[in-house]
PyMOL commands that place a pseudoatom at each C-alpha (Angstrom):
pseudoatom trace, name=CA, resn=MET, resi=1, chain=A, elem=C, hetatm=0, pos=[37.218, 5.992, 16.292]
pseudoatom trace, name=CA, resn=GLN, resi=2, chain=A, elem=C, hetatm=0, pos=[38.795, 8.399, 18.697]
pseudoatom trace, name=CA, resn=LEU, resi=3, chain=A, elem=C, hetatm=0, pos=[40.102, 11.730, 17.499]
pseudoatom trace, name=CA, resn=THR, resi=4, chain=A, elem=C, hetatm=0, pos=[43.465, 11.244, 19.206]
pseudoatom trace, name=CA, resn=THR, resi=5, chain=A, elem=C, hetatm=0, pos=[44.119, 7.945, 17.355]
pseudoatom trace, name=CA, resn=LEU, resi=6, chain=A, elem=C, hetatm=0, pos=[42.974, 9.475, 14.048]
pseudoatom trace, name=CA, resn=LYS, resi=7, chain=A, elem=C, hetatm=0, pos=[45.325, 12.413, 14.590]
pseudoatom trace, name=CA, resn=GLU, resi=8, chain=A, elem=C, hetatm=0, pos=[48.226, 9.955, 15.076]
pseudoatom trace, name=CA, resn=LYS, resi=9, chain=A, elem=C, hetatm=0, pos=[47.281, 8.085, 11.946]
pseudoatom trace, name=CA, resn=PHE, resi=10, chain=A, elem=C, hetatm=0, pos=[46.558, 10.987, 9.602]
pseudoatom trace, name=CA, resn=GLY, resi=11, chain=A, elem=C, hetatm=0, pos=[48.406, 13.860, 11.274]
pseudoatom trace, name=CA, resn=GLY, resi=12, chain=A, elem=C, hetatm=0, pos=[51.671, 13.415, 9.238]
pseudoatom trace, name=CA, resn=GLN, resi=13, chain=A, elem=C, hetatm=0, pos=[50.003, 12.823, 5.947]
pseudoatom trace, name=CA, resn=THR, resi=14, chain=A, elem=C, hetatm=0, pos=[49.321, 15.397, 3.243]
pseudoatom trace, name=CA, resn=ILE, resi=15, chain=A, elem=C, hetatm=0, pos=[45.732, 16.147, 2.120]
pseudoatom trace, name=CA, resn=ALA, resi=16, chain=A, elem=C, hetatm=0, pos=[46.541, 14.483, -1.228]
pseudoatom trace, name=CA, resn=ALA, resi=17, chain=A, elem=C, hetatm=0, pos=[47.518, 11.254, 0.504]
pseudoatom trace, name=CA, resn=ILE, resi=18, chain=A, elem=C, hetatm=0, pos=[44.451, 11.286, 2.721]
pseudoatom trace, name=CA, resn=GLU, resi=19, chain=A, elem=C, hetatm=0, pos=[42.159, 11.923, -0.275]
pseudoatom trace, name=CA, resn=ALA, resi=20, chain=A, elem=C, hetatm=0, pos=[43.862, 9.214, -2.265]
pseudoatom trace, name=CA, resn=ASP, resi=21, chain=A, elem=C, hetatm=0, pos=[43.186, 6.815, 0.621]
pseudoatom trace, name=CA, resn=LEU, resi=22, chain=A, elem=C, hetatm=0, pos=[39.555, 8.005, 0.724]
pseudoatom trace, name=CA, resn=ASP, resi=23, chain=A, elem=C, hetatm=0, pos=[39.130, 7.450, -3.089]
pseudoatom trace, name=CA, resn=ARG, resi=24, chain=A, elem=C, hetatm=0, pos=[40.566, 3.938, -2.714]
pseudoatom trace, name=CA, resn=HIS, resi=25, chain=A, elem=C, hetatm=0, pos=[38.176, 3.106, 0.171]
pseudoatom trace, name=CA, resn=HIS, resi=26, chain=A, elem=C, hetatm=0, pos=[35.267, 4.721, -1.696]
pseudoatom trace, name=CA, resn=ASP, resi=27, chain=A, elem=C, hetatm=0, pos=[35.912, 2.542, -4.749]
pseudoatom trace, name=CA, resn=GLN, resi=28, chain=A, elem=C, hetatm=0, pos=[36.121, -0.506, -2.498]
pseudoatom trace, name=CA, resn=VAL, resi=29, chain=A, elem=C, hetatm=0, pos=[32.821, 0.333, -0.842]
pseudoatom trace, name=CA, resn=ARG, resi=30, chain=A, elem=C, hetatm=0, pos=[31.081, 0.777, -4.227]
pseudoatom trace, name=CA, resn=THR, resi=31, chain=A, elem=C, hetatm=0, pos=[32.425, -2.440, -5.726]
pseudoatom trace, name=CA, resn=GLY, resi=32, chain=A, elem=C, hetatm=0, pos=[31.750, -4.290, -2.516]
pseudoatom trace, name=CA, resn=MET, resi=33, chain=A, elem=C, hetatm=0, pos=[28.209, -2.998, -2.442]
pseudoatom trace, name=CA, resn=GLN, resi=34, chain=A, elem=C, hetatm=0, pos=[27.693, -4.072, -6.018]
pseudoatom trace, name=CA, resn=GLY, resi=35, chain=A, elem=C, hetatm=0, pos=[28.943, -7.566, -5.277]
pseudoatom trace, name=CA, resn=PHE, resi=36, chain=A, elem=C, hetatm=0, pos=[26.841, -7.759, -2.152]
pseudoatom trace, name=CA, resn=PHE, resi=37, chain=A, elem=C, hetatm=0, pos=[23.656, -6.906, -3.985]
pseudoatom trace, name=CA, resn=ALA, resi=38, chain=A, elem=C, hetatm=0, pos=[24.489, -9.167, -6.913]
pseudoatom trace, name=CA, resn=ALA, resi=39, chain=A, elem=C, hetatm=0, pos=[24.801, -12.061, -4.478]
pseudoatom trace, name=CA, resn=LEU, resi=40, chain=A, elem=C, hetatm=0, pos=[21.504, -11.110, -2.814]
pseudoatom trace, name=CA, resn=TYR, resi=41, chain=A, elem=C, hetatm=0, pos=[19.880, -10.893, -6.308]
pseudoatom trace, name=CA, resn=TYR, resi=42, chain=A, elem=C, hetatm=0, pos=[21.115, -14.415, -7.172]
pseudoatom trace, name=CA, resn=LEU, resi=43, chain=A, elem=C, hetatm=0, pos=[19.855, -15.774, -3.806]
pseudoatom trace, name=CA, resn=ARG, resi=44, chain=A, elem=C, hetatm=0, pos=[16.418, -14.185, -4.347]
pseudoatom trace, name=CA, resn=ARG, resi=45, chain=A, elem=C, hetatm=0, pos=[16.067, -15.422, -7.904]
pseudoatom trace, name=CA, resn=THR, resi=46, chain=A, elem=C, hetatm=0, pos=[17.167, -18.941, -7.191]
pseudoatom trace, name=CA, resn=GLY, resi=47, chain=A, elem=C, hetatm=0, pos=[15.666, -19.321, -3.789]
pseudoatom trace, name=CA, resn=ARG, resi=48, chain=A, elem=C, hetatm=0, pos=[18.939, -20.639, -2.416]
pseudoatom trace, name=CA, resn=PHE, resi=49, chain=A, elem=C, hetatm=0, pos=[18.652, -18.442, 0.702]
pseudoatom trace, name=CA, resn=ARG, resi=50, chain=A, elem=C, hetatm=0, pos=[16.372, -21.265, 1.980]
pseudoatom trace, name=CA, resn=GLU, resi=51, chain=A, elem=C, hetatm=0, pos=[19.337, -23.637, 2.087]
pseudoatom trace, name=CA, resn=ASN, resi=52, chain=A, elem=C, hetatm=0, pos=[20.273, -21.916, 5.332]
pseudoatom trace, name=CA, resn=PRO, resi=53, chain=A, elem=C, hetatm=0, pos=[18.405, -24.043, 7.882]
pseudoatom trace, name=CA, resn=VAL, resi=54, chain=A, elem=C, hetatm=0, pos=[17.374, -20.930, 9.865]
pseudoatom trace, name=CA, resn=PHE, resi=55, chain=A, elem=C, hetatm=0, pos=[15.501, -19.587, 6.819]
pseudoatom trace, name=CA, resn=ALA, resi=56, chain=A, elem=C, hetatm=0, pos=[14.230, -22.818, 5.340]
pseudoatom trace, name=CA, resn=LYS, resi=57, chain=A, elem=C, hetatm=0, pos=[10.597, -21.610, 5.556]
pseudoatom trace, name=CA, resn=ALA, resi=58, chain=A, elem=C, hetatm=0, pos=[11.161, -17.886, 5.468]
pseudoatom trace, name=CA, resn=THR, resi=59, chain=A, elem=C, hetatm=0, pos=[10.375, -15.351, 2.715]
pseudoatom trace, name=CA, resn=PHE, resi=60, chain=A, elem=C, hetatm=0, pos=[13.118, -13.311, 1.067]
pseudoatom trace, name=CA, resn=ASP, resi=61, chain=A, elem=C, hetatm=0, pos=[11.872, -10.238, 2.966]
pseudoatom trace, name=CA, resn=ASP, resi=62, chain=A, elem=C, hetatm=0, pos=[12.361, -12.043, 6.285]
pseudoatom trace, name=CA, resn=TYR, resi=63, chain=A, elem=C, hetatm=0, pos=[15.867, -13.208, 5.104]
pseudoatom trace, name=CA, resn=LEU, resi=64, chain=A, elem=C, hetatm=0, pos=[16.815, -9.620, 4.299]
pseudoatom trace, name=CA, resn=ALA, resi=65, chain=A, elem=C, hetatm=0, pos=[15.456, -8.189, 7.519]
pseudoatom trace, name=CA, resn=GLN, resi=66, chain=A, elem=C, hetatm=0, pos=[16.792, -10.777, 9.901]
pseudoatom trace, name=CA, resn=ARG, resi=67, chain=A, elem=C, hetatm=0, pos=[20.122, -11.587, 8.271]
pseudoatom trace, name=CA, resn=PHE, resi=68, chain=A, elem=C, hetatm=0, pos=[21.274, -8.143, 7.053]
pseudoatom trace, name=CA, resn=PHE, resi=69, chain=A, elem=C, hetatm=0, pos=[18.888, -5.660, 8.604]
pseudoatom trace, name=CA, resn=ILE, resi=70, chain=A, elem=C, hetatm=0, pos=[17.750, -4.461, 5.223]
pseudoatom trace, name=CA, resn=SER, resi=71, chain=A, elem=C, hetatm=0, pos=[14.176, -3.739, 4.350]
pseudoatom trace, name=CA, resn=ARG, resi=72, chain=A, elem=C, hetatm=0, pos=[12.678, -5.005, 1.055]
pseudoatom trace, name=CA, resn=ARG, resi=73, chain=A, elem=C, hetatm=0, pos=[12.178, -1.448, -0.080]
pseudoatom trace, name=CA, resn=GLN, resi=74, chain=A, elem=C, hetatm=0, pos=[15.796, -0.573, 0.412]
pseudoatom trace, name=CA, resn=TYR, resi=75, chain=A, elem=C, hetatm=0, pos=[16.861, -3.749, -1.345]
pseudoatom trace, name=CA, resn=ASP, resi=76, chain=A, elem=C, hetatm=0, pos=[14.560, -3.068, -4.318]
pseudoatom trace, name=CA, resn=LYS, resi=77, chain=A, elem=C, hetatm=0, pos=[16.005, 0.496, -4.744]
pseudoatom trace, name=CA, resn=VAL, resi=78, chain=A, elem=C, hetatm=0, pos=[19.583, -0.575, -4.779]
pseudoatom trace, name=CA, resn=GLU, resi=79, chain=A, elem=C, hetatm=0, pos=[18.979, -3.778, -6.822]
pseudoatom trace, name=CA, resn=TRP, resi=80, chain=A, elem=C, hetatm=0, pos=[17.115, -1.773, -9.466]
pseudoatom trace, name=CA, resn=ALA, resi=81, chain=A, elem=C, hetatm=0, pos=[19.982, 0.719, -9.747]
pseudoatom trace, name=CA, resn=PHE, resi=82, chain=A, elem=C, hetatm=0, pos=[22.665, -1.969, -9.961]
pseudoatom trace, name=CA, resn=HIS, resi=83, chain=A, elem=C, hetatm=0, pos=[20.649, -4.143, -12.331]
pseudoatom trace, name=CA, resn=LYS, resi=84, chain=A, elem=C, hetatm=0, pos=[19.520, -1.474, -14.777]
pseudoatom trace, name=CA, resn=PHE, resi=85, chain=A, elem=C, hetatm=0, pos=[22.424, 0.980, -14.631]
pseudoatom trace, name=CA, resn=PRO, resi=86, chain=A, elem=C, hetatm=0, pos=[25.495, -0.792, -13.206]
pseudoatom trace, name=CA, resn=GLU, resi=87, chain=A, elem=C, hetatm=0, pos=[28.035, 1.771, -14.427]
pseudoatom trace, name=CA, resn=GLU, resi=88, chain=A, elem=C, hetatm=0, pos=[26.064, 4.821, -13.218]
pseudoatom trace, name=CA, resn=ALA, resi=89, chain=A, elem=C, hetatm=0, pos=[25.245, 3.135, -9.893]
pseudoatom trace, name=CA, resn=ALA, resi=90, chain=A, elem=C, hetatm=0, pos=[28.931, 2.336, -9.372]
pseudoatom trace, name=CA, resn=ARG, resi=91, chain=A, elem=C, hetatm=0, pos=[30.009, 5.959, -10.360]
pseudoatom trace, name=CA, resn=LEU, resi=92, chain=A, elem=C, hetatm=0, pos=[27.178, 7.980, -8.839]
pseudoatom trace, name=CA, resn=GLY, resi=93, chain=A, elem=C, hetatm=0, pos=[25.899, 5.638, -6.147]
pseudoatom trace, name=CA, resn=PRO, resi=94, chain=A, elem=C, hetatm=0, pos=[22.705, 3.662, -6.156]
pseudoatom trace, name=CA, resn=GLN, resi=95, chain=A, elem=C, hetatm=0, pos=[20.932, 6.367, -4.124]
pseudoatom trace, name=CA, resn=THR, resi=96, chain=A, elem=C, hetatm=0, pos=[21.497, 8.893, -6.879]
pseudoatom trace, name=CA, resn=VAL, resi=97, chain=A, elem=C, hetatm=0, pos=[20.256, 6.531, -9.564]
pseudoatom trace, name=CA, resn=ASP, resi=98, chain=A, elem=C, hetatm=0, pos=[17.216, 5.757, -7.488]
pseudoatom trace, name=CA, resn=LEU, resi=99, chain=A, elem=C, hetatm=0, pos=[16.579, 9.530, -7.062]
pseudoatom trace, name=CA, resn=VAL, resi=100, chain=A, elem=C, hetatm=0, pos=[16.586, 9.880, -10.845]
pseudoatom trace, name=CA, resn=ARG, resi=101, chain=A, elem=C, hetatm=0, pos=[13.990, 7.076, -11.093]
pseudoatom trace, name=CA, resn=ARG, resi=102, chain=A, elem=C, hetatm=0, pos=[11.795, 8.600, -8.391]
pseudoatom trace, name=CA, resn=LYS, resi=103, chain=A, elem=C, hetatm=0, pos=[11.903, 12.143, -9.666]
pseudoatom trace, name=CA, resn=CYS, resi=104, chain=A, elem=C, hetatm=0, pos=[12.125, 11.651, -13.451]
pseudoatom trace, name=CA, resn=GLY, resi=105, chain=A, elem=C, hetatm=0, pos=[10.444, 8.307, -13.885]
pseudoatom trace, name=CA, resn=ALA, resi=106, chain=A, elem=C, hetatm=0, pos=[11.899, 5.018, -15.110]
pseudoatom trace, name=CA, resn=LYS, resi=107, chain=A, elem=C, hetatm=0, pos=[11.370, 5.884, -18.753]
pseudoatom trace, name=CA, resn=GLN, resi=108, chain=A, elem=C, hetatm=0, pos=[13.377, 9.058, -18.560]
pseudoatom trace, name=CA, resn=ALA, resi=109, chain=A, elem=C, hetatm=0, pos=[16.106, 7.653, -16.347]
pseudoatom trace, name=CA, resn=PRO, resi=110, chain=A, elem=C, hetatm=0, pos=[18.486, 6.573, -19.240]
pseudoatom trace, name=CA, resn=ARG, resi=111, chain=A, elem=C, hetatm=0, pos=[18.258, 10.012, -20.846]
pseudoatom trace, name=CA, resn=VAL, resi=112, chain=A, elem=C, hetatm=0, pos=[18.877, 11.782, -17.565]
pseudoatom trace, name=CA, resn=LEU, resi=113, chain=A, elem=C, hetatm=0, pos=[21.731, 9.573, -16.519]
pseudoatom trace, name=CA, resn=ALA, resi=114, chain=A, elem=C, hetatm=0, pos=[23.295, 10.043, -20.012]
pseudoatom trace, name=CA, resn=GLU, resi=115, chain=A, elem=C, hetatm=0, pos=[23.035, 13.813, -19.550]
pseudoatom trace, name=CA, resn=ILE, resi=116, chain=A, elem=C, hetatm=0, pos=[24.673, 13.531, -16.056]
pseudoatom trace, name=CA, resn=LYS, resi=117, chain=A, elem=C, hetatm=0, pos=[27.459, 11.468, -17.654]
pseudoatom trace, name=CA, resn=GLN, resi=118, chain=A, elem=C, hetatm=0, pos=[28.004, 14.216, -20.249]
pseudoatom trace, name=CA, resn=LEU, resi=119, chain=A, elem=C, hetatm=0, pos=[28.685, 16.687, -17.412]
pseudoatom trace, name=CA, resn=ASP, resi=120, chain=A, elem=C, hetatm=0, pos=[32.102, 15.067, -17.075]
pseudoatom trace, name=CA, resn=THR, resi=121, chain=A, elem=C, hetatm=0, pos=[33.044, 15.689, -20.766]
pseudoatom trace, name=CA, resn=LYS, resi=122, chain=A, elem=C, hetatm=0, pos=[31.208, 19.000, -21.494]
pseudoatom trace, name=CA, resn=SER, resi=123, chain=A, elem=C, hetatm=0, pos=[32.933, 21.300, -19.023]
pseudoatom trace, name=CA, resn=LYS, resi=124, chain=A, elem=C, hetatm=0, pos=[36.215, 21.561, -17.273]
pseudoatom trace, name=CA, resn=LYS, resi=125, chain=A, elem=C, hetatm=0, pos=[34.498, 22.065, -13.916]
pseudoatom trace, name=CA, resn=PRO, resi=126, chain=A, elem=C, hetatm=0, pos=[34.397, 19.052, -11.630]
pseudoatom trace, name=CA, resn=VAL, resi=127, chain=A, elem=C, hetatm=0, pos=[30.985, 17.409, -11.405]
pseudoatom trace, name=CA, resn=THR, resi=128, chain=A, elem=C, hetatm=0, pos=[29.362, 18.410, -8.156]
pseudoatom trace, name=CA, resn=ILE, resi=129, chain=A, elem=C, hetatm=0, pos=[26.254, 17.132, -6.533]
pseudoatom trace, name=CA, resn=ASP, resi=130, chain=A, elem=C, hetatm=0, pos=[24.648, 20.483, -7.168]
pseudoatom trace, name=CA, resn=ARG, resi=131, chain=A, elem=C, hetatm=0, pos=[25.069, 20.123, -10.916]
pseudoatom trace, name=CA, resn=VAL, resi=132, chain=A, elem=C, hetatm=0, pos=[23.734, 16.604, -10.786]
pseudoatom trace, name=CA, resn=TYR, resi=133, chain=A, elem=C, hetatm=0, pos=[20.663, 17.802, -8.945]
pseudoatom trace, name=CA, resn=GLN, resi=134, chain=A, elem=C, hetatm=0, pos=[20.170, 20.575, -11.455]
pseudoatom trace, name=CA, resn=VAL, resi=135, chain=A, elem=C, hetatm=0, pos=[19.950, 18.007, -14.263]
pseudoatom trace, name=CA, resn=ILE, resi=136, chain=A, elem=C, hetatm=0, pos=[17.562, 15.898, -12.257]
pseudoatom trace, name=CA, resn=ASP, resi=137, chain=A, elem=C, hetatm=0, pos=[15.430, 18.870, -11.355]
pseudoatom trace, name=CA, resn=LYS, resi=138, chain=A, elem=C, hetatm=0, pos=[15.359, 19.897, -14.984]
pseudoatom trace, name=CA, resn=HIS, resi=139, chain=A, elem=C, hetatm=0, pos=[13.799, 16.579, -16.016]
pseudoatom trace, name=CA, resn=GLU, resi=140, chain=A, elem=C, hetatm=0, pos=[11.595, 16.141, -12.969]
pseudoatom trace, name=CA, resn=ILE, resi=141, chain=A, elem=C, hetatm=0, pos=[8.032, 15.028, -13.602]
pseudoatom trace, name=CA, resn=PRO, resi=142, chain=A, elem=C, hetatm=0, pos=[5.654, 17.718, -12.278]
pseudoatom trace, name=CA, resn=LYS, resi=143, chain=A, elem=C, hetatm=0, pos=[3.851, 16.597, -9.204]
pseudoatom trace, name=CA, resn=LYS, resi=144, chain=A, elem=C, hetatm=0, pos=[0.092, 16.447, -9.165]
pseudoatom trace, name=CA, resn=PRO, resi=145, chain=A, elem=C, hetatm=0, pos=[-1.438, 18.860, -6.716]
pseudoatom trace, name=CA, resn=ALA, resi=146, chain=A, elem=C, hetatm=0, pos=[-2.555, 17.184, -3.540]
pseudoatom trace, name=CA, resn=PRO, resi=147, chain=A, elem=C, hetatm=0, pos=[-6.323, 16.837, -3.152]
pseudoatom trace, name=CA, resn=VAL, resi=148, chain=A, elem=C, hetatm=0, pos=[-7.877, 19.501, -0.976]
pseudoatom trace, name=CA, resn=VAL, resi=149, chain=A, elem=C, hetatm=0, pos=[-8.768, 18.041, 2.361]
pseudoatom trace, name=CA, resn=MET, resi=150, chain=A, elem=C, hetatm=0, pos=[-11.284, 20.108, 4.335]
pseudoatom trace, name=CA, resn=GLY, resi=151, chain=A, elem=C, hetatm=0, pos=[-11.637, 20.257, 7.993]
pseudoatom trace, name=CA, resn=ALA, resi=152, chain=A, elem=C, hetatm=0, pos=[-14.764, 19.814, 10.022]
pseudoatom trace, name=CA, resn=ALA, resi=153, chain=A, elem=C, hetatm=0, pos=[-15.175, 23.562, 10.440]
pseudoatom trace, name=CA, resn=ASP, resi=154, chain=A, elem=C, hetatm=0, pos=[-14.803, 24.165, 6.686]
pseudoatom trace, name=CA, resn=LEU, resi=155, chain=A, elem=C, hetatm=0, pos=[-17.311, 21.447, 5.924]
pseudoatom trace, name=CA, resn=ARG, resi=156, chain=A, elem=C, hetatm=0, pos=[-19.785, 22.904, 8.454]
pseudoatom trace, name=CA, resn=ARG, resi=157, chain=A, elem=C, hetatm=0, pos=[-19.455, 26.345, 6.908]
pseudoatom trace, name=CA, resn=LEU, resi=158, chain=A, elem=C, hetatm=0, pos=[-19.933, 24.926, 3.442]
pseudoatom trace, name=CA, resn=LEU, resi=159, chain=A, elem=C, hetatm=0, pos=[-23.019, 23.078, 4.556]
pseudoatom trace, name=CA, resn=ASP, resi=160, chain=A, elem=C, hetatm=0, pos=[-24.445, 26.233, 6.195]
pseudoatom trace, name=CA, resn=GLN, resi=161, chain=A, elem=C, hetatm=0, pos=[-23.853, 28.212, 3.025]
pseudoatom trace, name=CA, resn=ARG, resi=162, chain=A, elem=C, hetatm=0, pos=[-25.693, 25.531, 0.926]
pseudoatom trace, name=CA, resn=GLU, resi=163, chain=A, elem=C, hetatm=0, pos=[-28.551, 25.488, 3.407]
pseudoatom trace, name=CA, resn=GLU, resi=164, chain=A, elem=C, hetatm=0, pos=[-28.866, 29.254, 3.169]
pseudoatom trace, name=CA, resn=THR, resi=165, chain=A, elem=C, hetatm=0, pos=[-28.810, 29.102, -0.642]
pseudoatom trace, name=CA, resn=ILE, resi=166, chain=A, elem=C, hetatm=0, pos=[-31.460, 26.366, -0.718]
pseudoatom trace, name=CA, resn=SER, resi=167, chain=A, elem=C, hetatm=0, pos=[-33.749, 28.284, 1.648]
pseudoatom trace, name=CA, resn=PHE, resi=168, chain=A, elem=C, hetatm=0, pos=[-33.315, 31.490, -0.375]
pseudoatom trace, name=CA, resn=GLN, resi=169, chain=A, elem=C, hetatm=0, pos=[-34.090, 29.571, -3.564]
pseudoatom trace, name=CA, resn=ARG, resi=170, chain=A, elem=C, hetatm=0, pos=[-37.208, 28.085, -1.913]
pseudoatom trace, name=CA, resn=TYR, resi=171, chain=A, elem=C, hetatm=0, pos=[-38.297, 31.603, -0.828]
pseudoatom trace, name=CA, resn=LYS, resi=172, chain=A, elem=C, hetatm=0, pos=[-37.871, 32.844, -4.412]
pseudoatom trace, name=CA, resn=ILE, resi=173, chain=A, elem=C, hetatm=0, pos=[-39.819, 29.901, -5.830]
pseudoatom trace, name=CA, resn=GLN, resi=174, chain=A, elem=C, hetatm=0, pos=[-42.714, 30.608, -3.380]
pseudoatom trace, name=CA, resn=ARG, resi=175, chain=A, elem=C, hetatm=0, pos=[-42.719, 34.287, -4.411]
pseudoatom trace, name=CA, resn=LEU, resi=176, chain=A, elem=C, hetatm=0, pos=[-42.736, 33.343, -8.093]
pseudoatom trace, name=CA, resn=GLU, resi=177, chain=A, elem=C, hetatm=0, pos=[-45.512, 30.833, -7.569]
pseudoatom trace, name=CA, resn=LYS, resi=178, chain=A, elem=C, hetatm=0, pos=[-47.721, 33.541, -5.906]
pseudoatom trace, name=CA, resn=GLN, resi=179, chain=A, elem=C, hetatm=0, pos=[-46.877, 35.917, -8.735]
pseudoatom trace, name=CA, resn=VAL, resi=180, chain=A, elem=C, hetatm=0, pos=[-47.930, 33.262, -11.263]
pseudoatom trace, name=CA, resn=ALA, resi=181, chain=A, elem=C, hetatm=0, pos=[-51.189, 32.676, -9.363]
pseudoatom trace, name=CA, resn=ARG, resi=182, chain=A, elem=C, hetatm=0, pos=[-51.940, 36.489, -9.357]
pseudoatom trace, name=CA, resn=LEU, resi=183, chain=A, elem=C, hetatm=0, pos=[-51.179, 36.725, -13.056]
pseudoatom trace, name=CA, resn=LYS, resi=184, chain=A, elem=C, hetatm=0, pos=[-53.500, 33.757, -13.742]
pseudoatom trace, name=CA, resn=ASN, resi=185, chain=A, elem=C, hetatm=0, pos=[-56.275, 35.436, -11.731]
pseudoatom trace, name=CA, resn=ALA, resi=186, chain=A, elem=C, hetatm=0, pos=[-55.657, 38.656, -13.658]
pseudoatom trace, name=CA, resn=VAL, resi=187, chain=A, elem=C, hetatm=0, pos=[-55.892, 36.870, -16.995]
pseudoatom trace, name=CA, resn=LEU, resi=188, chain=A, elem=C, hetatm=0, pos=[-59.058, 35.075, -15.969]
pseudoatom trace, name=CA, resn=LYS, resi=189, chain=A, elem=C, hetatm=0, pos=[-60.669, 38.360, -14.817]
pseudoatom trace, name=CA, resn=TYR, resi=190, chain=A, elem=C, hetatm=0, pos=[-59.664, 40.034, -18.093]
pseudoatom trace, name=CA, resn=LYS, resi=191, chain=A, elem=C, hetatm=0, pos=[-61.123, 37.174, -20.175]
pseudoatom trace, name=CA, resn=THR, resi=192, chain=A, elem=C, hetatm=0, pos=[-64.323, 37.159, -18.192]
pseudoatom trace, name=CA, resn=LYS, resi=193, chain=A, elem=C, hetatm=0, pos=[-64.760, 40.988, -18.579]
pseudoatom trace, name=CA, resn=LYS, resi=194, chain=A, elem=C, hetatm=0, pos=[-64.017, 40.705, -22.298]
pseudoatom trace, name=CA, resn=GLY, resi=195, chain=A, elem=C, hetatm=0, pos=[-66.469, 37.861, -22.646]
pseudoatom trace, name=CA, resn=THR, resi=196, chain=A, elem=C, hetatm=0, pos=[-69.325, 39.808, -21.021]
pseudoatom trace, name=CA, resn=LYS, resi=197, chain=A, elem=C, hetatm=0, pos=[-69.038, 42.854, -23.268]
for i in range(1, 197): cmd.bond("trace and resi %d" % i, "trace and resi %d" % (i + 1))
show_as sticks, trace
zoom trace
């Protein structure tokens, strides 16, 4: 893909012709991707990928990684999008459908995707990725705050504070015990004085 050869190919075309060519290729990529993952889904569910002698004893994960350089995680994301929402995955792309699932949850995904579909009909503006992300962000499940992780210095300071508190409490307890002992002595002296009179 050299710029000089691309200039020769596209230099005499109008932008409308170039974009029409792009749209055609884009549609072919999406439909091809959907067919590709449909075939992989069939092979996984039936186990027929083992009919290939190279993968006779392999797992489906190994088959994906070695034959197509796809991780199981990537496969699961795209397969879920095309399996659950084929129209939306073909129109928006499986990555966007997976983003809806990750940010909004699988339960809210149909409602969010329906709202994204309504963007086409509601306004005369073209649907942009920013408007799609606004809808996704609006329905995003709030993230739980990350647990506080303390470093060694913070833990040492906390331990020192607790030790100081404990030693101060022990000092107060000793003073109160001495005061209780003095009061007991005072009460005994008072009772003995009262008893002799």
